[in-house]
N, C-alpha and C positions, 0 to 999 in steps of 0.2 A: 372342441372338447372332447375328450376321450369317452366313447360311448359306456365304456364300463362304470364310470362314475354315475350314469344316469340312475341305477337303482339307489344307490344312496341318497341322492339329490331328492328323488321321489318319497323316500322313506322320511327325510328329515322334513319336507314340506307337509306329509301328512301328519306328523309331530306338531309341527308349528301351527297348523290351522285347527287341529283339533284342542290345541292348547288356548286359541283364542275362542273356542265355542262354535266353530263352522260346523254346519250340519255335516254328517259323515257322507251322504251321498255327494255332496259338493266337494269334500275333502279328497275323495277317492277319484272323482271326474277330473279335477284339477290336477292332482299329483299325477294320474295317468296321462292326461294330455302333455304336461311339461315332461315327462319320461319319454313320450312318443317323439316330440320336437327336438328333444337333445339327441335321440338315437337316429332319427330320420330326418324330416324337417317340417314346416308348418303346412305345405301344400299335402304332404303325405297324410297328416293327421286330419285336414279337412275332407280329403277324399274317402279316407276310411269312415268318418262321421256319416257322410251322405249315405254309403253303402250300408254299414252295420245298422243304422237305426232303421232301416226298411227290412234288411233280411232277418234281423232277429226279432221283429214283430209280426211280420207278415208271415206267420206259421199257422198252418191249419190246426195244430193242437191247441193254440190259445183260443180258438173259438169256444172251447169248452168252458173256460172261466165264467163269460158272462151268463152262459145257460145254468151253470152251476149256482151263480149268485141269484139270478131269477129264481130258480128252483127254491132256494133258501127264503127268498122274499115271499114267494107263495106259501110255503110252509108257515112262516111266521104270521102272515095274515090270517091264515086258516087255525091259528089258535094251537099249532101243533105241540108248542112248548108247554102249554098249561096242561093239554092231555097228557104228554108224557111224564110230567110232574105228578099228576093225579094217580097214574098207574104206578110210578116207581115208589111213591110215598104209601100206597096200599101194601106193597110187598116188603119194604124195608124202612118204614116209618117208625114201627114200634122197637127198633134197635136202637142202643146208645149211638147218638149221631145219626140217627136214620133220616131225617130230613136233609142232612148234608150228603149222606150217600144218596139220596134221591135226587139231588142236584147234580151229583156226578153222572147217573144213570141218565137223567134228563140230557145232560150235556152231549153224551155218547149218543143216545138216540137222535137229538136235534143235529149232531155233527153229520149223521147219514144223510141229512137234507139240506146242509149248507157246507160250503168249503172254507169258511171263514172263522176263525177263532174270535175276533171281536164280536161277530154277529152271534155266535153261539153263547158267549159270555153275557151279553146286553139280553138276549132272549130268555135265558134262564135266570138271570139275575133279577129281572123285572117279576119273574113268577115265584121264583124260591126264596128270596131274601125278606120278603113280606111275612111269608109263612113261618120261616125259621125264628123271626123276630117275635112273633106271636107266641112260639113255643119255648121261647126263653133262651135261645141260643145266643152264645157268645158272637160277637161282631166279627171277632178275628176268624172264628170258625166259618161263619157264615160267607164272608168276602173271600176267605181263602178257598173254600171249596168251590165257589162260582168261578174264581180267576183260574184256579188248577183246571175245573172243567173245561174252561174254554181252550185250553191247548190240545184239547182231543178234537177241536175243529180243523186243526192241520195235521191230524194223524188219521183219523178215521174218515175213509173215503166216501163221498168225494171232497178231496182236498186241493184248494187252489195253490198251495205252496208245492204240493208233489207234482201238479201240472207245469208249473213254472220249472221246475226242476228236470222233468222229463222233457220239455222244450229246449232247455239250454244244452242239456248233455245228449239230446237226440236218442234218447230211448225210448222205450214203449210207455205210453201213458196209461194204458190199460194195465200192464203189470205193475208199474208204480202204484196204482189206486188198489189194486188186489194185496200188494206188498204192506200197506199201511193199516190192515185191518187187524191184523193179530197184535202188534205193537200197541195199537190204540185200546184194544181190548184188555190187554195185560196193564196198561198204564191206569186205565179205568179201576181195574181190579184192586191194584195197588194203593191207588187213592183211598178206596173204600175201606181198605185194611188199616191204613194210618188214620182214617178218620174215627174209626171204630176204637182203637187205643187211645186217641185224643180225648173222645167224648167220655171215656170211662173215668177220667180225672174230675175231680171236684163236683162241684154243682151240675155240671154238664149231664151226668149220668141220671140226673132226675127229669132231664129234658127229652120226654120221650110222648110219642102220640099212642093213643089206643090201637091195638092189634086189629087188623081187618080181617074178616072171615074169609075162607078160601073162594068162596063163590062171589063175595063183593069183590075181590081182587082179580079174579078171571072176567067177570063182567066189565070192570073198569079197563082191563088190558083189552078187550074186545073193541073198546071205542077208539083205541088208537091203531087200527087197522092200516091207515093211510100210510104210516111211517114204515111198517113191516112190508107193505106191498111195494112201496117206493124203494126200499133197500133191495129187494129181492129183483126187482125191475132193473134197478139200474147195476147193481153189482153182479147179480147172476147172470145178466146178459152180456156183461163185459166178460166175466170169468169163463162163460160157455163159448164166447166168440160169437154170439148170435147179433151184436151190435157193437158198434165201435163206441169209445168213450163219448164222441161228441154226440152221436145218435142216442146214447143213453141219456145224456143231459138235457138233449131236447124231448124226448119221451118222459123224463122224471119231471119236467115242468108242467106236465098235465095232471099228475095224480093229485098234488096238495089241493086243486080246484074241486074235488070230489066232496068236500064238506061245505055244510051250509054259510060258515062264516067266511070261508074262502070264496064262495060263489059271490056272496053280496058284496064284500070288499072290493074284489077283483073287477067285478061288473061296474061298479060306481067310481073307482079311482083309477083304473088301467084302461 
């Protein structure tokens, strides 16, 4: 067969398999394998599979991922999400849609301790949604704020997705992580602006919480010192070149254990 027909056959196979509801990963893998066999042969395919499966995973950069996941797990057990939501609600809770804005800020803060969007959305949702229900927020706004905030987990460093990208493209993991900070921050601000205008419509404009005093807000902020220290240590160390991303992940796993809930749970479960 003429090898020039291989791309057309592979694309047709992708369309056919997806029409039958096959998983995307299986569709791409099978169509790619068929294309390689058509261009080369089956022996070449098996040889490449044996070498690529090892060479693409046995990469030092990828060791950051379990460290960041472990860091996020420690932060979750140390109730970092609840502390961040309490802080954010003190500062913006009195605004229209303030608790939804607090959920976005909490997602941004928790994203600095976890590289997963799913973990960020699950942690923030368990804390923020009950409070928004009590305050009379619409379910669509509550769920939307938590879901949108979860996206920040793959933008604001440390980000597992950016680590994968760095490993696949052989670029600097440290530069990729630093580059994700500003887009994540701008995204969080735009989410909050959108929530503000949405919450001013209809009955949502009455769903506000009492304004906290400056002293109360500052005191509450001081209780979330672990997140600030963690972000400074991890990202500051990478940006200044003091540590590699892998070393920063290892060091970051230590800080969430500084709180009493974290010590108790980690000592009994891990």
